[in-house]
N, C-alpha and C positions, 0 to 999 in steps of 0.2 A: 335631282337627282344626282345633278354630278357631286353637290354635298357630299351625299349618301354613298358615294363611292370612292371617297378619298381616301386614299392610303391602298386601295382594294388594285392587286396585281394580277389577279386571275384573271384572264381574257375572258374564258366563259362565264363570267360571272358581268362581265361588261356585255358581254354578246346577250346573255339571258336579258338585264337590265333595258337593251334595246327592245328583247321580242317585249318583255311588260309593257313596253310602252307602246306598241304598235296592236295591243289586243283590242277586240271589239269591246265595246260600253258594255257593262254589268248592270246598268238601269237607264233611266231616262236622263241621268247627268249629261249636260252640255260639253263639260270637261272631260275628255277623257284620256288627253293624256296625262293631265295633273291626277285624277282619280288612281290609275293604274301607277303613277310615279308613286303615290303615298301608300299603294298597295304594297310597293316593293320596299320602300323606305323602314316602313313597320317592322320587316321582317328583319331587319338589322338592330333594334331598339333594344330586343329583351324586356326587361322589367320594367324598363321608362316606357314602353308603350302603356301602361295602365296609367303612369301619369299624365301620358297626354291623352288619353280617353278621359282623363277627369277635367284637363282643360277644355276639349270639345264641348263638355256638357254643362260644367259651371263658368269658367272664364268670362268675365266682363268685355263685352265689346270694345270699351272705352279703355280698357287695362285694368290688372289688379297688381296689387302692391305685390312684390316679389318675395318678401318674407311672410305676407299672409299665406300666398300661395301654397308656399314650403311649408308652411306650419299644418295648413289642411292635409298635405301632403303624410307628413310626421304622424297626425291624428288618425288618417286612414291606414295608418303601415304600409302606404306606397313607398315611404321610404323610412330609414331608420334613423337619422340623423341630418340636420341644417346642412353639416357640410357633402353629404350624398345628395341631398335635393340640390342645392349651388351647382354641381357636378352634371345633375339632369339638365336644369335650366340652361346651363351652358351648352350642353350638345343639343339639345333641342332648338336653341336660337342657331347654332353652327350649321345646323341641316334645316335652315328657314322654315323651320315648323310652328317656330313662335318667334316674336318680334321684340324686342325690347326698346324702353325708349327713358326719359327722365335720367338718362348716366346710369341705365342698367337696373334701378328701382322698380319699374314700371315694367308688365308684361301683358301681351294681349297675341290675339290668332286673328290670321289675314281671315276676311269673311270668306273668299270662294276657298281657302283650305278647310275652316271651318265647316261649310257646307260639304265637300267633300267627305269628309272627317265622317259626320253626322251619318251620310250614305254606308259607310264602310263599317262601322260601328252596329247600325242597325240590323245590317246583316247578318251579324253574328248573334245581336239579342235575339232577331225571330229570324230562324234559319228555315229554309224551306225543306222540307226531307219527303225523300221518295222512298217509300217502303214496301217493297215486294219481293219481301223474301219467302219461299217457301210456297211459290204460286205453281210451280211447274210451267213456269215460264219457258219458251225454246227462244225466243226473241227479244234482244234487249229493247227499251223501251225507246221510240221514234227520237230524231234529232230535237225535235222542240222541246222536249222534258227534259232535257238535259243542261237546260240554256241558263235558268235562274234556280237550278237545286243545289244547295249546299252540301247534303247528305243524300248520298246514294245505296240502297241497302237493296243487294241484289243475289242473294246468296241462295243456297240452297234448291236452286231450279236447274234447269235444262236447257240452258240458254248455251248456243254453239256458235254464234254470232257477233261479235260487238261492231256497233258504228264508227264507219272510218274515221271521220276525224269531229268528233261532237267540240261545241264550243262550251267550256264548261268554267268560265272564268269565277263563279262562287263557290267551283267545288272543293272541300276542305276531305270528305272522307268517303271512300269508296269501296264497297264490301261485294267483292266478287266468289268467296269463297264457295267451294261444293257445288261448283257446276260442272259436272264431272263429263260433259261434251265438249267443253270448250279448249281448244287445241292451238289455237295462232289469236295475238293480240294483232289489230293494223298496225303499220308502221306509224299513221301519224295520229294514233289513236289518244296519246299523250299531251299532243302539241300544246292544245289551249285550256290547261289545266294549273293555272300558274299560283295556287294557293293549296296544291293539294298537299297533306299533311299525312293521310294514313292510307295505305293501299291492301286489302288482302285478295290475294290471289290463289290459297290453299286449296289443295286437293281440288286442283283442274289439271288437265292434260297437257298443260302449255309445255315447250321445251326450251324457248327461251324468250329474251325481253325486246320490245321493238327499242330503236335507238331515242326512241320520244319519251319513252321512260326516264332516260338518264338526264333530261332537261328537268325534272321534277327537285328544284334545289331546294325547296322548303320542304320535302318529305322527310317525316318526323321517324314512319313506322311502314315496315314492310315485311309482309306474312308470305311467305311460299310454304307454308307447311304442307308434308304429303305430297308434293308435286315428284312423282318417282321419275319421270322421264325428264326432268331439270336437270343436266349434268355439268353445266358450265356456266359459270358467272362472269359477265365480261368485266374486261378493264376500267369500263365506263364507269361502274359502281362507286370508282372513286371520287366521281363528281358530286355525289350527294352529300356534301359536308355536314347536313343536319341532323343524317341520320341518327335516331337514338336506340333503334330496335331494328335490327335484323335475324327474322327467323327463317331459318334453311332448313329446319328439322324434318327428316323423312325425304329430301330430296336425294339424286344419286350423283351428287357433286362428287369431281375427282381431285381438283385442286382450288384453292381461292387465291385469286390474281395478288400481284403484288402490288395494284393499285388501290388492294381495299386498304393499306397501310394508311391511307388518310384519312379513314373514318374513325378518327379520334373521339368523337363524340358519343360513342356507342355506351349505352349502360345495358343493353340486354343482346346476346349475340348466342345461337343457337345454329349449329352447323352439324349434317350429316356427310359422311363421306362415302361414296362407293368402294367396295374393297375391291384390291388387285393383288396378285401374286408379280414376283420379278419376271417372270415369263410372259406376263400379260401386257408390260410395259415399258418401253426402252427408256433409256435413261433415268429410272426411277429415282437413283440417288440423288440425280441434280434437280429433280424435281421437288421441291420441296409442298405438299399437301397445303401446308398453311407459314404464311412470309417470315421468316426469321425476326425476331423483335418486335414484330407487330403487337401480339398479346401485351405484354409489357408496356405499352405506350398507350392502353387502354383505359387510362386512368379513371374515367367515371364508368368502369365496368361494375355493375352490380351482380349478373346473372351470365353465367356462360354453360352451356351446354355442347360437348363434342362429343356426336356419337359417330363410332367409325364400327366397321365391319372388321372381327378380330382379326381377320385373315387379311387385313390392309397393313402390308408391307411399309407403305410409305410411312403410318404411323409410328409404327415400330422405332421407324430408322431418327424421328423428330421428337418421341413423347418425354425423353427426359429434359430435352430443352424447353418443352412447352409447360413443364411441371413447376421447372424454375422459374420462368416466366409467369406462371400463374401465381406464385407465391409472393411477386411483390406487387398483386393489385390489392390496394389497400381497402378499397371499399365493397369489395366481392363479398357477396351475399349467399348466394346458390352458384353450387358448380355440379356438374355431371359429367363423368371419365371415364374412359375405359384405361386401366394400369397393367399391361401386361407382366408386370414384374411386381412381386409384393414389396422387394424393398424401396419402389418408388413412394409409398405410403410414408417414408423416413421423412422424405421432404415438403410433405405436407402438413405433418404432424402439428405446427404450431398454426396452422389455418383451420384447423378441423375445430377448434373450440370459437373461432369467431364465425364460421359461417351457419347459417339460419338453416340453409338444405342443403346436402350434400348426396350425390346418389353415385357411388366408386364401383364398378365391376372389375373385379381383380383376379386376375390368372390366366394364362394362355387356353384357349379352345377353341374348337370348331363351334362355327355359328350352326345354331338347328334350325332346318327346314320347318321341322314341326317340333312345335313345343309340347312337354310330357306335363308341363305347370298348368293346374286347373283355372280356369278365365277369372274365377272368383278371387282366388289367391293374386293373379297377377293384378288385377284393378286394386287391391288391396296394399300390394308394393305399392304402385303408383300412389297412391296416397300419403303416404309417411313421410316424413319430413328429411329423417337423415339415415340413408339405407347405404349398407354395405353388402354386397353380392360376391361370395367368393367362391372361385369353380376351380376343379381339377386341384386342390390342396392338398400337399402332403404334410404331417407332422404338425408343431404347433409353431407357428411364425411368432415373437415378440412385437414385428408390427401389427399384426393382426390382433394380438391383443391389446395394445394400447389403443389401436383404431376402434376398439369396441366400447371402449369408454364414453365415448362420444355418441354411438350408432342408437337410434332406436328401431331401427329395422334389420334384421340379421337375414340374408337367404344366403345358406350355406349348402354349395351346389356341387354333388359328385365328389365329397372331400375323400382321397383315397385310403387314407388311414387311422382317421379319427375313430377312437371307441365310446364316447363319451362327448358330450358339449362341455362337460365340467373341465375338460382339459386345456380350454381357453379360458378359465378361470371366469366362475359366475359370479365372481365379485366386480367382474369387468365389466359385468350388463346390468347394473343398476336402472340404467335410462331404457331397456329394451321393453319396447311394447309388441311388436311383432316379429315372432321366429319362424322361420320354416328352413324346413330341412327337406331334403331332397337327393334319391340315391347316393347316399353315404351308407356303403354297404356293409363297412366295418363297426359301425355305433350300435351298442347293444341297450345301451341306457340314455335317456337325455342328460336326467341331471344323478351324478353320483354325488352324495351329501358328504360323503366322509363320517367324519364323526358330530356332524352337524353345530345348532349352535348359532348360525348366522340366518338371517330372512335371506333369503334367495328366489332370483326373478319376480319380486313383490312389484314390478311396473308391468310385467308381461299380459299383454291381455289376448290377443293371438296366437295360437301353437297350431302349428301346419305341418304335418310329417305326411312323406310322400316316397314312395319303392324304397322303403327301409329294410333290406332284403335281412339283417340279423338284428333288428329291432326287438329286446325281449320285455323292456318295461319303460316307463315315462320316469317313474323315480325310485333311486335306490338310495337306501339308507334313512336316518331319522329324519323328521319334518318339521319346521320349527315356525312356530302360529306366524302367519303374514306371508309366508312363501306362496306363492302361487295366487294369494289373494286375490289380485285383479284381473284372472285369466275369466274371458268371456266366451271364447271359441276355441274348441278342442276339434282339428281334425285329421285325420288318418286313413290314408290312401294304401291300399295293396302294400300290409308290414305280414309279411308271411308268417312269420315266428313267434308274434304278439300272441299270448294266451288269455289275457285279462287285462285291463285298462286302469282300474280305478283301487286301492286299497283303502280302507275307512280312514286311517289317519289323512290320506291325500283327500277324499272327500270332503274331510270337515274343513279343509282351506280353499274350497272352491265354491264357496258361497256365493259368487258372482257368475258363475259359469250360466249361459244363455243357451248354449248350441254346442251338441257334438254329434258328429259326422263319422261316421266307421264304414269303408267300404273295402271289401276285398281282401281280408284278412281273414281266411279260411280256419286259422288255428284256434278264433278267439271262441272258449266256450263260457264266458262271463263278463259281463261288463264289470261287475265288482266281486273282489274275490276278499273273504277273512276268516278270521280264525274265532270267531267270539260263538258262543253255543248259543243255539236256537232260543234257550228263553231269555237270552238277556237282547237281543236284536230288538225288543220294542224301545228299549232306551236309546239307540240309535236312529232317531227318526227326523224326519225333514232335512235332510241332504238336499243340497243343491235348491234353495228355495227358490231361484231366479230361473232354474232353467225351462227354456219355451220351446226346445225342439230337437228331437233326438231322431236322426236319420240313419239306416241299418241295412246296409246293402251287401248282399253277398258274405253270410255270415253263417256257413253250412254246421257246422258243429256248436252254434249258441245254444246253450241249453237254457240260461238264466241271466235276465238284464240286471237284476238289481241283488240277486243272491238273498231276499228277504228284506233285505236296507229298503227303507221308504222313502221316497223321493217327493218333492213337490207333485201336486195332482193337475196343474195348468199347465201340460206339456202336449206340445203338435207332434206325433212320432211317423216316421216313414219308414216303414219295414219293407224289405226284400231278401228274406234269407235264404 
């Protein structure tokens, strides 16, 4: 143990090592201290642990030639080179996990270490799983159930009380999410869980974490999603040095503690901040909700989500600094962010092409208590890869036009002056798959094709239009073959000036349309309009061959659905006119 702590200056790690040595035995092994010491030492081995596992399984008791041993490691892809293998052997020997003889040419393992390592690795290979999720339990399992378990699945129950001091030396995974009656975690609950790596307390009613939680120095993933009563993360969180995933999405945290700056191994960070006004909090300027320069030090970060109430003055103070820090994260793949000002997209412009997933909400606005967005549309928005929500916009900003080149989902919410989506440059939307426009009262047509000639919105699959006060047409101007060819769903809610939806030219391009939903459009008198003589209509047959559903609600002036145009016959129709 002393060799394993060589060079470690953190007092808490030494204290934790002492705590580990004193734990109760997890099996019938006679040497409790050795077993616990090996458990602790393995934590610091990293990839070398697989080499140690190989030695425990295959090393001859009399000793094995070092070169032969390293050769096996290389062939088994445990190490990449002979030099790397030499270093691993040296590290294991220095930690007294292996012994060398014959001038370093022969490697062996002491019998007592071999026995205890086999016990450890067998626990991992043959885990004891307690799976009691979704059983309606009101009480946690009894203490004796916890002793030998390696995984405890208790999610989706009605548990309100946990055991005071469970002895869980083998427990590595603990799932307690969606126990909505759970309000308090006992002070010593986590005291004897030395190898716990994953904890999920999401969607519980807890307000705080006990001090014993911060002794989980092997913890790698911690989930606290949807805990709306949780408002303060203690400074002690900085002791969880090996934490890789910290998910606080849906909490009501006010600020992150300065000590969180120690969590430099994070690969995923999700956090939600409670919104406050200047009058709600004293000295708000001096209390940063995120410590300065911390984000830029998260060199391993791949996923970052910062959800804030748009009224949060603390975010408005630091957002410029945070965006600059984010731009320095070379490994970042996914980003969710609220940007009060459009100009902030300039700083992120170079990052957009490298991000696999992003979700930006741009523009100052008040948070709505009740959303007017239909549930189906909200769910669909969350599924898309690269989403831009632009709120309360004015004019046509160059930053938005540039960002649209990388966007697969656009939600234009309450734009104040735009008369057509084309103003943003339809050519910038080649990758657009989902388009949602809501309460854009000045828009009269979605696409103004001008003189035509180009394929427009060829990748678009879903077009949803909601509360469009002055909308009069979907498409204006010539239509090139291939435009809107991928469209599968067209949804129209509350467009009071719209009188018709399709022209014959538009229908010809919608061969992949599967769903048409029209609701509360009181001026619509025909779904399809055309000026083709009746005797020629038989030529215009089999439009919309893939259409499966038509839903028409509150269209009091509707006279004709197809105006004589034949569509496919395999259609499920819902009408409430």
